[in-house]
C-alpha positions, 0 to 999 in steps of 0.5 A: 500500500502506498503511504500517500493517498489522494482525496479522490482515492479517499472518497472511494474507500470502504468506510467499514474499516476506515479510520481518519485521524486529524493530526493538526498540531499547535496550541489551538489544534483541538479547538480547530478540530472541534470547529471543523474536521473531515467527517468522522475524523478522530483527533490525535494530539502530538504532545499527548498521544504521539509523544511523552514530554520529559522534564529534560529535553537533553535526554530524549528531545522535545518530542520523545516517543511514548512507551509502546504500552502507552501508545497501545492504549492510545491505539485502543482509545482511537478505536484502531484494530490491526486490520483498520485502514488509517488515513491521517491528515494535518494542515502542513501536508504531513510536516505537522504531525501526520507523518509522525503519526504514520511512522508510529502506526507503522512502527506499532505494526498497523499495516494499512496507514496512509497520509492524505496528500495536500492534507486539510486544505486539499480535502476542503478544496476537493469538497470532502464532507466536513463536520464539527464537534466531538465524534463518537466511536467505540474503543478497541481491545488493547494490542500488546507490543513489546517494541517498535517495529521500525528502526530507531537510533539513539544519540550514542548510535548517531555519534558512533555511526558518524565517527565510523563513517558508517551511516549518512545522517540527514538533517531535514530542517530548513537550511538556515537552521542547519547552517546556524544562522537562526534558531527559532525553537531550540536553545542553540543554533547549528547542526550535528557535525557530519550531518548533511542537510536535505530540507523536508520541504524539498519533498514537495512541489511548488503547490505543496503536494508530495513529488511523484515517487519516481521524481523523489527516487531520482532526487534522493539517488543523486543526493546520496550518490557515493554516500553510505546507504545506511540512513539516519534521519533527524530534524528538530524534535523527531517530528518532521524527520518522519516527513522525509521517512514517509517520502523515502518510503513513497519513493520505494526506499527501505525505511531508514532509521529515525533519530527521535531526539534529533537536534533538540536533544543533541544541542542540549546534551553537555559536551556535544560538538556543534557545527555551523555553516555548510 
């Protein structure tokens, strides 16, 4: 199943197993959901459902993963079962939290998971049915998992891979953040020494839609030519990194490692070197 779905395809899906998730983020996200969402969509909260915010971002970053047991309870609360067909949207074409939710669902073992190309705005433009207020749905039995099923790298893994030159570490933040020109979110500007910069925004065309898979494949093959095929993807806090992981999967690449702590962890950890410029 393609990780990307178009509105026209969503319209034709069998509603029986379909679960739509609204993954818009930000301080007003839940109120925005209540005001207007795709009919039947269930809200998933970035900070509460897709992360477990710790007391110190130097250990885990700003959006560390929740325990697999806690996420299993979230899956149950959302009424998701192993044979559900999940379609996720946000209002940043996956870069807000939809791609993170996609990654977590896949890593939990839910096979049929897709992100809506164009997100909320495309659904609105194409005339999908919307509603407001709370949606009612039944919970499901909790699915037990012992570990995430997709590859994850920790800070020490990233450091060792760079020292041994055994992986390509990709920073998907905007270039001005990577270069250390300006840092709007984290405490320190710059990047992990040895990481290369391929902004996640380059996965999209001029209209904000995902590039076609063959174009993405050609683009990444050229960018990663003569580099280690073992990839570790990171961003600021492990959210938009999933956008690039989604794009790579869409292009037919093997799903790479996610460094969840990302720059928010590395830049706060005492003694870690920080690079600036290209």
